[in-house]
N, C-alpha and C positions, 0 to 999 in steps of 0.2 A: 070435271067441267071447270073451266076457269071462272073465277069470280068476276063480277063487274068491275070491281076495283082494278084487277090485273088486266082485264079486257081493255079498259080505258087507257091504262097505262102503255099497254101494247101499241095502242093507236097514236099516242102522243108522238110528235115530231118537233124538231126545230124549224119553224116555217119561215121561209124567205119571202114568199109572195102571198098576200092576203086578198081575199075577195072584198073589194071596196063596197060591194052592194049589201054585204051582210054585217049587221051590227049586234054587239053585245047588248042584251037587255040591261036597263038600269039596275034592275034587281040583282042580276048576276054580277055586275060590275061592283056594286056596292058590298056585295058578299065578298068579293075577292079582296077588296080594299080592307075589309074587317079581318080577313084571314091574316093579311099582311100586318094589320095592327095588333092582332092577338098572337102573333108568332112568339115563340120562346126566345129569351136572350138571357145571358149570364146575369144573375142578379136582377133581372127584370130591368135592365139599363135601357133597352130599346134604342141603341145607339145608331139610329138611321133616320132619314126623311126620305119622302117620295115626292117626285116633281112630276106631274102629269102634264103632257104636251098635247093640247088639243088644237091649237092654231095651225092651220094648214100653211100658212105664210112661215111661221117659225119653224115648222118642220123642214119646209124646203131649204130654209137657210141652214139649219142643222145639218141636212144631208150633204151640204158641201164639204163638211169636215168629217164626215162619217162614212168612209168608203166601205166599212164592213157591214153596214146596216142601212144602206140608202133605200132598198126596196121596202124594208119594213118600216122605215120612217114615212114613206110615201103611201103605203097601202094598209097598215095596221088600223084597226079601229080605235085602239087604245095604245098609247105609247108612254112609258114612264121611265124615269131615272131614278135609280136609288143612290143616295148619298151617304157615306159613313161620316158620323160626326167626330170631329177631332177631339182630343182629351180636353175636357172643359170641366174643372172641378164645380163651378157654379151650376152647370147643368146637371151633373151627377148628384149634387147636394139637393137640389130642387126635386129630382125625381125620387130619390131616396126618402127624403123627409116629407115633401108635399104630395107626392103620388102614393108611395108605398108605406108612409107613416112610421119611418125610422125616426127615433130621437137622436140627439147629437151624440150620445155614447155609442149607440149602435152604428151610426154612420162612421164615426171615427174608427171603430173596429172593422167595419167593412172596407174602408178606404185603406187600411194597413194590408188587410188580406188581398185587396186588388192588386196593390203594387207588387206584393210578394208573388202573386200569380205570374206576372209577366217576367220579373226579374230573376226568380228562383225556379219556378216550374216550367213554364212554356219557353223561357228565353227568347221572347220576341218583344218588340216595342209595341206601345199602346196602339199606335196607328194600324199596324198589321193586324193586331188583334180585333180592333174595331171593325175593320173591313170584312175579317172572317165572320164576325157577328151578323153583318148585313146579309150574308148568304143563307142564313137561317130563315129570314123573312122572305127573301126571294124564292127559295125552294118550297116553302109551304104555299106561297101564293101560285107558283107555277103548277105544283102538284094538284092543288084544289082546281085550278082552270081545267086541267085534264079531266078530273072527275065531274066537271060540269060540261064536258065536251066543247070547251073553248080552246083554240090553239093559241100557242105562245112561241116566244123565242127569246133566250137570254143572250145578250151580246156585249161585246168589249170593243168593237171595231170602230172607235171614234177617237178623234184628237182631243185629248182631255183638255189641253190647255185653251184650245180655241172654243170648245163647247162650254167650258167653264166661263170664259169671258162672256159669251153670248148671253148664258143664263143669269150671270151677275147683272149685266145691263138690263135684263128683263125684270130684275129685282126678286128673283125666286131662289137665288143660291148665294151664300156668303162664303168665299173661299177661305176665310180666316177661321171659320168654325166647322167647315164640312168639306168633304172631297168626293167628287164624282166616283162611283165605283162601278156600277154596272147599269145596262139599259134592258128593258123588257118589253116586247111587243105583244099585243093580244089581239085576237080577232079570230076569223074563220078561214081556213086555207083555200087557196084558189084552186089548186090541182090536187088530184089524188095521187099519192106516193106510188111510185113505179114498181117497188118491190117491198116485201115484208120488212119490218124492223129487225135489225140484227144486233146482237150483243154478245160478249163472252159468256161462257158457261159460268154458272154459279160457282162450280167447283174451282175455277180459276180466281176467284174473288175472296172466297170464304175459307178462313183457317179456323178450326176447332181444336182446342187443346184440353 
C-alpha cells in the first residue's frame, strides 16, 4: 500500500488555474513560510529572500510582464517571488558571526573555503551558486505544501527586467543586492486533472554502482 507521503506526492501538479474561492488557512501558510525559513543551505548562509504579493492591483500590473504565469498571478491565493542574494561579504559576515556565532578566525577560514568551493571544485561563479541555493528552499516549501494538500506551481515565465523595476519602485527589492530567481503560486486547484500523473520509471533515473 502506498504511504500517505507518496500518495500526496502523486496527487501534486503544477497548477495553472486556482480556485479563487478557496483560501489557505493562516496556520498552514505560516507553517509553509517557516519551512522555507528552516530549509538547509550551504554553511547556513540562507542566501535568499521572499517577496509576498498580496495586492490584487500589483498582481494585475505584474501579469502584464508575466506571460508564463498570468493565470497564477490572478487566481492563486498566495503568490511569492524568491530572490537570490548577490555575493555580499558584509551579509555573510553578519550571518556567520551574529547568527551562527562564528568568531573572526572561524569566519576567515570559512571565507577561504567558500571561495575555493567555486573556483576549484564547482567551477561556477558565486551568483550561479547562490541561485542554486535558492531552489533548496523552494523545493522544501513546495513539497511541504503537497503534504498539507495545498497546490502550488513553480514558475519562471516573467520578464526579469520589468518585474525587477516594478518591485524596486514598490520598495521590496534592491537589484544591487539581490536578483529575482523564481516565482511560486499556492492555493487550491480549480479543476481536477484529466489524467493520472506520469513520470519516467525509477530505473531510468537511478544508477547504483
